[in-house]
C-alpha positions in Angstrom: -12.2 -48.2 -45.4 -14.6 -48.4 -42.8 -12.6 -45.7 -41.1 -12.4 -43.5 -44.4 -15.7 -44.3 -45.2 -17.1 -42.8 -42.0 -15.0 -39.8 -42.3 -17.2 -38.7 -45.2 -20.5 -38.6 -43.4 -22.0 -35.4 -42.8 -22.4 -35.6 -39.0 -18.4 -36.5 -38.8 -17.4 -33.9 -41.3 -19.5 -31.3 -39.2 -18.0 -32.5 -35.7 -14.4 -32.5 -37.2 -15.1 -28.7 -39.0 -15.9 -27.7 -35.3 -13.0 -29.6 -34.0 -10.7 -27.5 -35.9 -12.0 -24.3 -35.1 -11.9 -25.3 -31.5 -8.3 -25.5 -32.2 -7.6 -22.6 -34.0 -9.0 -21.0 -31.0 -6.6 -23.0 -28.9 -3.5 -22.0 -30.4 -4.8 -18.0 -30.0 -4.9 -18.7 -26.7 -1.8 -20.8 -26.4 1.2 -18.6 -28.1 3.7 -21.5 -26.7 4.8 -24.1 -28.6 5.8 -26.5 -25.8 4.2 -28.7 -23.3 3.6 -26.3 -20.4 1.4 -24.8 -19.3 -1.7 -26.2 -19.6 -4.2 -25.3 -22.5 -6.9 -22.3 -20.9 -10.1 -23.9 -21.3 -12.6 -21.5 -19.5 -12.6 -19.3 -23.0 -13.7 -23.0 -24.9 -16.6 -24.1 -22.4 -19.0 -22.8 -24.8 -17.8 -24.1 -27.8 -17.1 -27.4 -26.2 -20.9 -27.7 -25.6 -22.2 -26.6 -28.6 -20.1 -29.5 -30.7 -22.4 -32.3 -30.6 -25.4 -29.6 -31.5 -27.6 -30.8 -34.7 -25.6 -34.1 -34.9 -28.1 -36.7 -35.7 -28.1 -40.2 -34.7 -27.9 -41.6 -31.1 -24.2 -42.6 -31.5 -23.5 -39.2 -30.5 -19.8 -39.8 -29.1 -18.8 -42.4 -32.1 -19.1 -40.0 -34.4 -16.7 -37.3 -32.0 -14.5 -40.5 -31.8 -14.3 -40.9 -35.7 -14.1 -37.0 -36.1 -11.3 -36.8 -33.6 -9.4 -39.4 -34.8 -9.4 -38.5 -38.0 -7.7 -35.6 -37.2 -5.1 -36.8 -34.6 -4.0 -39.0 -36.8 -3.1 -36.7 -39.3 -1.6 -34.1 -37.0 0.7 -37.1 -35.8 1.7 -38.1 -39.1 2.5 -34.7 -40.5 4.4 -33.6 -37.4 7.5 -34.7 -35.6 7.2 -34.9 -31.4 10.2 -32.9 -31.3 8.8 -30.4 -33.6 7.6 -27.1 -32.0 4.5 -27.5 -34.5 3.5 -30.8 -32.3 2.4 -28.6 -29.6 -1.0 -28.8 -31.9 -1.4 -32.2 -30.4 -1.0 -31.4 -27.0 -4.0 -28.5 -27.6 -6.2 -31.4 -29.3 -5.9 -33.3 -26.4 -6.4 -30.8 -24.0 -9.6 -29.6 -26.1 -10.6 -33.6 -25.6 -9.9 -33.7 -22.0 -12.5 -30.8 -21.9 -15.0 -32.1 -24.3 -15.2 -35.2 -22.2 -15.6 -33.4 -18.8 -18.4 -31.4 -19.9 -20.0 -34.5 -21.9 -19.4 -33.4 -25.6 -17.4 -36.8 -26.1 -16.8 -40.0 -24.1 -14.4 -39.7 -21.1 -12.4 -42.4 -22.4 -11.3 -40.7 -25.5 -8.4 -38.8 -24.9 -7.3 -42.1 -22.7 -7.6 -44.5 -26.3 -5.6 -41.6 -27.9 -2.9 -40.9 -25.3 -2.5 -45.1 -26.0 -1.7 -44.8 -29.5 0.6 -42.2 -28.9 2.6 -44.0 -26.8 2.5 -46.9 -29.3 3.6 -44.7 -32.1 6.9 -43.2 -30.4 10.2 -44.5 -29.6 11.3 -44.2 -26.0 12.9 -40.8 -26.3 9.2 -39.7 -27.4 7.7 -41.4 -24.7 9.7 -39.1 -22.3 7.9 -36.2 -24.0 4.3 -38.0 -23.8 4.5 -38.4 -20.0 5.7 -34.9 -19.7 2.1 -34.3 -20.9 0.3 -36.8 -18.5 2.3 -35.6 -15.6 1.7 -31.9 -15.8 -1.9 -33.3 -16.7 -2.7 -35.6 -14.0 -4.9 -33.9 -11.7 -7.0 -32.6 -14.5 -7.0 -36.1 -16.0 -8.1 -38.1 -12.8 -10.5 -34.7 -11.8 -13.4 -36.8 -13.5 -15.1 -39.7 -15.1 -11.5 -41.6 -13.7 -13.3 -45.0 -13.2 -13.8 -44.8 -17.2 -10.2 -44.0 -17.7 -8.2 -46.2 -15.3 -8.1 -48.9 -16.8 -7.3 -47.7 -20.5 -4.1 -45.4 -18.7 -3.0 -48.6 -16.8 -3.3 -50.9 -19.6 -1.4 -48.1 -21.5 1.5 -47.8 -18.6 2.2 -51.8 -17.9 2.5 -52.0 -22.1 5.1 -49.0 -21.9 7.1 -50.4 -18.8 7.1 -54.1 -21.1 9.2 -52.1 -23.7 11.5 -50.6 -21.2 14.5 -52.2 -20.2 14.6 -51.6 -16.3 18.7 -51.4 -16.8 18.8 -48.5 -19.3 15.7 -46.6 -18.2 15.3 -47.5 -15.0 14.3 -43.6 -13.7 11.7 -43.3 -17.1 10.3 -46.8 -15.3 10.0 -45.2 -12.0 8.0 -42.3 -13.4 5.8 -44.7 -14.8 4.9 -46.1 -11.3 5.0 -42.7 -9.8 2.3 -41.8 -12.1 0.2 -44.7 -11.4 0.7 -44.4 -7.9 -0.2 -40.5 -7.8 -2.9 -41.3 -10.2 -5.0 -44.3 -8.8 -6.9 -44.2 -5.9 -4.3 -46.0 -2.5 -7.4 -48.4 -2.1 -7.8 -49.9 -5.8 -7.2 -53.2 -6.2 -6.2 -53.2 -9.5 -2.8 -52.9 -8.2 -3.2 -55.1 -5.0 -1.5 -58.6 -5.0 -4.2 -59.8 -3.1 -3.1 -63.6 -2.9 0.2 -62.8 -2.0 1.6 -64.5 -5.1 5.3 -64.3 -5.2 7.4 -63.8 -8.6 8.5 -67.5 -9.3 9.2 -66.6 -12.9 12.1 -64.2 -12.1 14.8 -66.8 -12.7 18.2 -66.6 -12.5 20.7 -68.2 -14.7 24.6 -68.4 -14.0 27.4 -70.5 -15.2 27.5 -74.2 -13.4 30.3 -77.1 -13.9 29.2 -79.6 -16.7 26.5 -82.4 -15.6 25.6 -80.1 -13.0 22.3 -78.6 -12.1 21.3 -75.0 -12.7 18.6 -74.8 -10.2 17.5 -77.0 -7.4 13.5 -77.1 -7.2 12.9 -80.3 -4.6 16.0 -81.3 -2.5 18.7 -79.3 -1.3 21.7 -78.4 -3.4 24.6 -81.2 -3.0 27.2 -81.7 -5.6 30.8 -80.4 -6.0 30.1 -76.9 -3.7 27.6 -78.5 -1.7 27.7 -76.4 1.6 29.5 -79.3 3.9 29.9 -79.4 8.4 33.6 -79.3 8.3 34.9 -82.5 9.8 36.6 -82.0 13.5 39.2 -83.9 13.6 41.5 -84.8 16.7 44.9 -83.3 16.3 47.6 -85.6 18.1 50.2 -83.4 19.0 54.3 -84.7 19.1 55.3 -86.9 22.0 59.0 -87.6 22.9 60.0 -91.3 23.3 59.8 -92.7 26.6 56.9 -90.3 27.6 53.3 -91.0 27.7 50.9 -89.6 25.3 48.7 -86.6 26.1 45.2 -87.1 25.5 43.5 -85.7 22.0 42.4 -82.1 21.7 40.0 -81.5 19.0 40.8 -78.4 16.7 38.5 -75.3 16.7 37.1 -74.6 13.5 34.7 -72.0 12.7 31.0 -72.6 11.9 30.4 -73.3 8.1 28.3 -69.4 7.8 31.8 -67.8 9.2 34.4 -69.4 6.7 35.3 -66.6 4.1 35.6 -68.8 1.4 37.4 -68.3 -2.2 35.1 -66.5 -5.0 35.3 -69.6 -7.0 33.5 -71.5 -4.3 31.0 -69.0 -3.1 29.8 -68.4 -7.0 27.7 -71.1 -6.8 26.6 -70.8 -3.3 25.7 -67.0 -3.5 24.0 -66.9 -6.9 21.5 -69.8 -6.0 20.1 -67.7 -2.7 18.0 -65.4 -5.9 15.9 -68.5 -6.0 14.9 -68.1 -2.1 15.0 -64.4 -3.1 11.9 -65.1 -5.5 9.9 -68.1 -3.4 10.8 -67.7 -0.1 8.7 -70.4 0.7 11.3 -72.7 -0.6 12.7 -72.4 3.3 9.5 -74.5 4.7 11.3 -77.2 4.0 13.8 -77.5 6.4 16.6 -78.7 3.9 16.4 -75.7 2.4 16.4 -73.8 4.9 19.0 -74.8 6.3 21.2 -74.7 3.2 20.0 -70.9 2.7 21.0 -70.1 6.3 24.4 -71.3 5.9 24.6 -69.6 2.3 23.1 -66.2 3.3 25.7 -66.2 6.7 28.9 -67.1 3.9 27.7 -64.2 1.2 27.7 -61.6 4.5 31.1 -62.7 5.5 32.6 -62.3 2.2 30.8 -58.5 1.8 32.3 -58.0 5.2 35.4 -58.7 3.9 35.5 -57.7 0.3 36.6 -53.9 0.6 34.1 -51.7 -1.3 34.0 -50.0 -4.9 31.9 -46.6 -5.1 30.7 -46.2 -8.9 30.7 -42.9 -9.6 28.0 -41.7 -11.9 30.7 -40.5 -14.8 32.7 -44.1 -14.6 28.7 -45.8 -14.7 27.6 -43.3 -18.1 31.0 -44.2 -19.8 30.8 -48.2 -18.9 26.9 -48.3 -20.3 27.7 -45.8 -23.5 24.5 -43.7 -22.9 23.0 -42.7 -26.3 21.3 -39.1 -24.8 23.5 -36.6 -23.6 21.8 -35.0 -20.2 20.7 -31.3 -20.8 21.6 -28.7 -18.2 18.3 -29.0 -16.5 18.4 -32.3 -15.6 22.4 -31.6 -15.2 22.0 -29.1 -12.8 18.9 -31.5 -11.0 21.5 -34.4 -11.0 23.9 -32.2 -8.8 24.4 -31.0 -5.4 24.0 -27.1 -6.5 28.2 -27.1 -6.3 28.9 -29.0 -9.6 29.2 -31.8 -7.3 27.2 -35.2 -8.6 25.6 -37.7 -6.1 27.1 -40.9 -7.1 23.7 -43.0 -6.2 21.7 -40.7 -8.2 21.3 -42.5 -11.1 23.2 -46.0 -10.6 23.1 -48.3 -12.9 20.3 -51.0 -12.5 21.0 -54.3 -14.7 19.9 -57.7 -14.5 22.2 -59.1 -13.0 25.2 -60.5 -14.3 26.3 -63.8 -13.2 29.5 -64.6 -15.2 32.3 -65.9 -13.0 34.7 -63.8 -14.8 32.8 -60.5 -13.2 31.6 -62.3 -9.9 35.0 -60.4 -8.1 34.2 -56.9 -9.2 30.7 -57.6 -8.7 31.5 -58.6 -4.8 33.4 -55.5 -4.4 30.8 -52.7 -5.8 28.3 -51.2 -3.0 25.6 -51.0 -5.4 25.7 -54.5 -5.6 26.0 -55.3 -2.0 23.2 -53.0 -0.9 20.4 -54.9 -3.5 22.0 -58.4 -1.5 21.3 -57.4 1.6 18.2 -55.5 1.2 16.4 -58.4 -0.5 17.8 -60.3 2.5 16.2 -57.9 5.3 13.0 -58.4 2.9 13.1 -62.0 3.3 13.7 -62.1 6.8 10.9 -59.9 7.8 8.8 -62.3 6.3 10.0 -64.8 8.3 9.4 -63.1 11.0 6.0 -62.7 10.2 5.6 -66.4 10.3 6.7 -66.8 14.6 3.8 -67.6 16.7 3.7 -63.7 18.4 2.7 -62.6 15.2 0.7 -65.4 13.6 -1.5 -64.7 16.7 -1.5 -60.6 15.9 -2.8 -61.6 12.4 -5.4 -64.5 14.1 -7.0 -61.4 16.2 -8.0 -59.6 13.0 -11.8 -59.8 12.4 -11.7 -60.3 8.5 -8.6 -62.0 7.4 -7.4 -62.8 4.0 -6.5 -66.5 4.5 -4.5 -66.9 1.4 -2.2 -64.7 2.7 -1.9 -66.9 5.9 0.6 -69.7 6.1 0.3 -72.6 8.4 4.1 -72.8 8.4 5.5 -71.2 12.5 9.0 -70.0 12.7 11.0 -72.4 15.3 12.3 -70.0 18.2 15.4 -71.3 17.1 14.9 -69.9 13.1 13.2 -66.7 14.8 16.2 -66.0 16.7 18.7 -66.8 13.6 16.3 -64.3 11.5 16.8 -61.2 13.9 20.8 -62.1 14.8 21.2 -62.0 10.9 18.7 -58.7 10.6 21.2 -57.0 12.9 23.9 -58.3 10.9 22.7 -56.7 8.0 21.3 -53.4 9.3 25.2 -52.4 11.0 26.6 -53.9 7.7 24.3 -51.1 5.6 24.7 -48.5 8.8 29.0 -48.7 8.3 29.4 -48.8 4.7 30.5 -47.0 2.8 30.6 -44.2 5.8 28.8 -43.7 8.8 27.1 -40.6 7.3 26.0 -42.4 4.1 25.3 -46.2 5.7 22.8 -44.7 8.3 21.4 -42.1 5.5 20.7 -45.5 3.3 19.6 -47.6 6.3 17.1 -45.1 7.4 15.6 -45.3 3.7 15.4 -48.7 3.4 13.7 -49.2 7.0 10.8 -46.6 5.9 10.2 -48.6 3.1 10.0 -51.6 4.7 7.8 -50.2 7.7 5.6 -49.3 4.8 5.4 -52.4 3.6 4.7 -54.4 6.4 1.4 -51.8 6.8 0.4 -52.3 2.9 0.6 -56.3 3.5 -1.7 -56.4 7.3 -4.1 -54.4 4.9 -4.3 -57.0 2.2 -4.7 -59.6 4.8 -7.2 -57.4 6.2 -8.9 -58.4 3.2 -8.4 -54.6 1.9 -11.3 -52.2 3.5 -11.6 -49.5 2.4 -9.4 -46.4 3.3 -11.9 -43.6 2.1 -14.0 -42.2 4.7 -17.6 -39.9 4.0 -17.2 -36.6 4.5 -17.9 -34.6 7.6 -21.8 -33.8 7.7 -22.3 -30.1 8.3 -24.1 -31.0 11.7 -20.9 -31.6 12.6 -18.7 -29.4 11.5 -21.5 -27.1 13.8 -21.4 -28.7 16.9 -17.7 -28.7 16.8 -17.6 -24.9 15.9 -20.0 -24.7 18.8 -17.5 -26.4 21.4 -14.4 -24.9 20.2 -16.4 -21.2 20.6 -17.8 -22.3 24.1 -14.0 -23.5 25.0 -12.5 -20.1 24.0 -15.1 -17.9 25.1 -14.1 -15.2 27.9 -15.6 -16.0 31.3 -16.0 -13.7 34.2 -14.2 -14.9 37.3 -16.8 -14.5 40.4 -15.6 -13.3 43.3 -16.2 -15.5 45.6 -15.6 -18.9 44.1 -17.5 -21.8 45.3 -15.0 -24.2 47.8 -12.5 -20.8 48.4 -11.1 -20.3 51.4 -11.5 -17.7 53.1 -8.6 -15.3 52.6 -9.8 -11.8 54.5 -6.5 -12.3 56.9 -4.5 -10.8 54.1 -6.8 -7.0 54.5 -4.8 -4.4 55.7 -6.0 -2.7 58.5 -8.0 -5.3 59.8 -4.9 -7.1 62.3 -3.7 -8.9 58.9 -1.9 -8.4 55.5 1.9 -8.4 55.6 2.3 -6.3 58.9 0.9 -9.8 60.6 3.5 -11.7 58.9 6.2 -9.3 59.9 4.9 -9.8 63.8 7.9 -11.1 65.9 6.4 -13.5 67.7 5.9 -15.7 65.1 9.2 -16.1 64.5 11.0 -15.7 67.6 13.7 -17.8 68.5 13.2 -19.7 71.8 15.1 -19.6 74.8 17.3 -22.8 76.8 14.6 -22.3 79.4 12.1 -22.8 77.1 13.2 -25.9 75.6 14.1 -27.2 78.9 10.7 -26.7 80.2 8.7 -27.7 77.0 11.3 -30.9 77.5 10.1 -31.6 81.0 6.6 -31.1 80.4 6.6 -33.6 77.5 7.7 -35.8 80.1 4.9 -35.6 82.2 2.5 -36.3 79.5 4.7 -39.3 78.3 4.1 -40.7 81.5 0.1 -40.3 81.2 -0.2 -41.0 77.8 -1.5 -44.9 76.9 -2.0 -44.9 73.1 1.5 -46.2 71.4 1.1 -43.9 69.0 0.8 -40.9 71.2 3.8 -41.9 73.5 5.8 -42.3 69.5 4.6 -38.9 68.8 5.7 -37.3 72.1 9.5 -39.1 72.3 9.8 -37.8 68.8 8.8 -33.6 70.3 11.4 -34.5 72.8 13.8 -35.8 70.4 13.3 -32.3 68.2 13.3 -29.7 71.6 17.2 -31.5 72.5 18.2 -31.4 68.8 16.8 -27.7 68.9 18.6 -27.0 72.2 21.9 -28.1 71.6 21.8 -25.8 68.8 21.0 -23.3 70.6 23.3 -24.4 73.1 26.1 -24.3 69.9 25.6 -20.4 69.7 25.5 -19.0 73.0 28.3 -21.0 75.2 30.2 -23.4 74.2 31.6 -24.0 77.1 28.0 -25.9 78.4 28.3 -28.6 75.7 30.9 -30.5 78.3 27.8 -30.7 80.2 26.5 -32.8 77.3 26.1 -36.6 78.5 24.7 -39.3 76.4 21.6 -40.9 76.9 19.8 -38.0 78.6 18.2 -35.4 78.0 18.5 -31.3 78.2 16.3 -31.0 81.3 19.2 -33.3 83.2 22.2 -32.1 81.2 21.7 -28.2 81.9 20.6 -28.3 85.4 21.0 -24.6 87.0 23.9 -24.2 89.5 23.5 -23.9 93.8 24.0 -20.0 93.6 21.5 -20.1 91.6 19.6 -22.3 93.8 19.9 -20.2 96.6 19.0 -17.5 95.4 15.7 -19.0 94.3 15.2 -19.8 97.9 15.5 -16.5 99.2 13.3 -15.3 96.7 10.8 -18.0 98.0 11.2 -16.4 101.4 10.9 -13.4 101.1 7.8 -14.0 99.2 6.1 -15.3 101.9 6.9 -12.6 104.4 5.5 -10.5 102.4 2.0 -12.6 102.0 2.3 -12.4 106.5 2.6 -8.8 106.3 0.2 -8.0 104.3 -2.3 -11.1 106.2 -1.4 -9.0 109.5 -2.4 -5.5 108.3 -5.5 -6.5 107.8 -6.5 -8.0 111.0 -5.2 -4.3 112.5 -2.9 -6.0 115.2 0.4 -6.1 113.3 3.5 -7.0 115.4 7.1 -5.4 115.5 9.1 -7.3 112.6 12.1 -7.0 115.0 10.2 -8.8 118.2 9.0 -11.6 115.7 12.3 -12.0 114.3 13.8 -12.0 117.6 11.8 -14.4 118.8 12.3 -16.2 116.2 16.1 -15.9 116.4 15.8 -16.7 120.0 13.7 -19.8 119.5 16.2 -21.0 117.0 19.2 -20.3 119.4 18.1 -21.4 122.9 16.9 -25.1 122.6 14.2 -25.7 125.3 15.1 -27.5 128.6 12.5 -29.1 130.8 13.3 -29.2 134.4 12.5 -32.6 136.9 12.3 -33.3 140.6 15.1 -34.6 140.4 17.1 -31.7 139.6 15.6 -29.6 142.5 16.6 -32.1 144.9 
């Protein structure tokens, strides 16, 4: 009654008339009868600004809201959402977004009306409403979103409560994506600051009579309790009169490697869900031991069970889809060649825990992946409790104490967690094929890596991730630095510290002609190498420093090696003179004939010198006389005559 009476107020009637005029103008601007494209609002700015002109009273936004609600209710009551005429509602919401941005109406008014529209529609109608929200997301969040965010959050959460996680898994994903893309990444409305687990998520399953369904404080004990196999001695048969052989222990596999029948695995398997929903239960040693055995037996069962991939068509038939896929959805969920991806729209029910279905569930690949991914998440949580991981978190400046646990994982338990994680990743990579398994594993690891970063951000008490805009001064300074770094620089003719390269100038004894001088690359002769060895030996005798002596020895060895290579190319016969331990000056001595020739040459040189000296004095003696005297002196020896000989 109050709303009806308010609708007849002159100010409300005037606002309704102006909004109706905006709708008429919007219909002319957008002739399409669909959600897309958005209404072009540039031509409606002047009319939106004049919406409050002449409206008396202090609560002008309340007047506009009342008028908008009257028009909105009349539109949704008279038109079905599947009718093309329902485009008037989308145009009206676009007009209200414009009015809210221009200050002519409350910014959150459009969010309130969208919330009421979602409440008034079925699931199929809500899908169409979300088509509108997704197409206008940027426009809705562009201005004054801090006034609209709580309304959108409340309406989306209410919609998620209505949807079935089994039948409407894709639609739930659309809702979550809308929230993720609309809200800022650092918004605390979606942050679990205390790190609380969803312990209310319980899984009910069949248990024998007289047995409790869930265990809260004690490890599982009952008909199907996990017990360590007893090891009994085995006595081999003995012959009469022989001595009995010593008892041997039967080899039993570890409990977690035993492949249990499905009937025995059933309660062990479903009790893992309690640990998955509340990992803090594993802080108690008995619970952790029970969990390790149960998870090990589950993974062993998965490895031994042939997997079955449920196709999209089979999943659709099994659950009896009420809505047929349109042509756009059909092509979107295919790979372009008409073949469907059987993982694109997998059926996601709440776990069906009937014993009759347990055999089929164990062989379902999607079911196995659900369980193994849960185990990966839990093992990552346990590995964050190791001493090394806790030291990294303790080094943070500001830490959220509620996200830190006092429990420290032991070395043995940490090793088990790492081994279990490696076993799970190996299983995910190999099933159903190596190619598909690696792709799925890479996708899961990417999500888990981002989740670890998200947890670390919460441990750091959610510091702001919004950075201030870069100042104009910083931009100008950066531009100046980039310009200076890329400007053309002149190379000086003679840079500082450069070497003198004038020897390369042509015509001054340099250039390529100087490099082609045969003296630079002439091959040394054997005589030169031998003389070099002799000279080095003389230097070796005079050298007193040990480092200098070692350098001379290396020079002698180098000349010996080069001389041998030279002899090999000149005369192989000379290699017969080579002896171990001798240098080339000792091995390649001149022959006797060569020595005689050298002596004659030396005597002839001495005679020439004597002639030159006599000529300079002016009394040369005949060469023949001197030679005769010299010859007689050599031929007749001197005789001494004594007195005895005379007598």
